[in-house]
C-alpha positions in Angstrom: -92.9 -89.1 2.3 -91.2 -90.4 -0.8 -88.5 -92.9 -1.6 -85.7 -90.6 -0.5 -87.1 -90.3 3.1 -84.8 -92.4 5.4 -86.6 -95.1 7.4 -85.6 -97.3 10.3 -86.7 -101.0 10.3 -86.7 -102.8 13.7 -87.1 -106.5 12.9 -87.9 -109.1 15.5 -87.8 -112.9 14.9 -87.7 -115.9 17.1 -87.9 -119.7 17.4 -89.0 -121.5 20.6 -86.1 -120.3 22.7 -83.9 -118.1 20.5 -84.4 -114.9 18.5 -83.0 -111.6 17.3 -83.8 -108.0 17.1 -82.1 -105.9 14.4 -82.5 -102.1 13.8 -81.6 -101.3 10.2 -81.9 -98.3 7.8 -83.7 -97.9 4.5 -82.5 -96.6 2.1 -78.9 -97.7 2.6 -77.4 -94.3 3.6 -78.6 -91.6 5.9 -76.6 -88.4 6.3 -75.0 -88.2 9.7 -73.7 -85.1 11.6 -69.9 -84.6 11.6 -68.2 -85.6 14.8 -64.6 -85.4 16.0 -65.4 -87.6 19.0 -67.4 -90.5 17.5 -67.1 -92.5 14.3 -70.4 -92.2 12.5 -71.9 -94.6 10.0 -74.3 -93.8 7.2 -76.3 -97.0 7.4 -77.3 -99.9 9.7 -77.6 -103.4 8.3 -81.1 -104.7 8.0 -82.0 -108.3 9.1 -81.7 -109.7 5.6 -77.9 -108.9 5.7 -77.7 -111.4 8.7 -80.2 -114.1 7.8 -80.7 -115.6 4.3 -84.4 -116.4 4.4 -84.1 -118.6 1.2 -82.1 -121.1 3.3 -84.7 -121.2 6.1 -86.9 -124.3 5.8 -90.6 -124.0 6.8 -90.1 -126.9 9.3 -87.1 -125.0 10.9 -88.8 -121.7 11.3 -91.5 -122.8 13.7 -95.0 -121.5 14.0 -96.0 -117.9 13.6 -96.1 -116.0 16.9 -99.5 -114.7 15.9 -101.2 -118.1 16.0 -102.7 -119.4 19.2 -100.9 -122.7 18.5 -97.6 -120.9 18.6 -98.2 -119.8 22.2 -98.0 -123.4 23.3 -94.8 -124.0 21.4 -92.8 -121.0 22.5 -91.1 -120.3 25.8 -93.3 -118.0 27.8 -90.9 -115.0 27.8 -89.2 -115.2 24.3 -91.4 -112.5 22.7 -91.5 -110.2 25.7 -87.7 -110.4 26.3 -87.0 -109.7 22.6 -89.4 -106.8 22.7 -87.7 -105.3 25.8 -84.2 -105.7 24.5 -85.1 -104.4 21.0 -87.0 -101.4 22.3 -84.0 -100.6 24.5 -82.0 -100.0 21.3 -84.6 -97.5 20.2 -84.6 -95.9 23.6 -80.9 -95.4 23.6 -81.0 -94.0 20.1 -83.7 -91.5 21.0 -82.3 -90.6 24.4 -78.6 -90.4 23.5 -78.9 -89.6 19.8 -76.5 -92.5 19.0 -76.1 -96.3 19.5 -73.2 -98.6 19.7 -75.2 -101.7 18.9 -78.0 -102.0 16.4 -79.1 -105.5 17.2 -78.8 -108.6 19.3 -79.1 -112.4 19.3 -80.9 -113.9 22.3 -80.7 -117.5 23.6 -83.1 -118.2 26.5 -81.7 -121.7 27.1 -78.2 -120.4 27.8 -79.4 -117.0 29.1 -77.0 -115.3 26.6 -77.5 -112.1 24.7 -74.9 -111.3 22.0 -75.0 -107.7 20.8 -74.5 -106.7 17.1 -72.1 -103.8 16.9 -72.8 -100.9 14.5 
């Protein structure tokens, strides 16, 4: 594998009750098959196109989900819900060979999931 090999990056991030999962592509463009039925795109935005990490303050980001302390400060199902929804994007891509949404924003307090269209 070299720098010209296309890669997919599925990023997960969360706070106590909200989070996102975003599937992006690296490098920016991946050759797509021609289609007269569907509009194809050569790239999917990565998480850094949606979130400016320089603007996130350490106090706002919450504890890391890898720390035991974090488990007491996160809602019980935030990580597992994000994992299920994010992996469903991969499943649809593998099963159908295409996706209409490459990410989502989740809010467990309101029970809302907002998709990110390709």
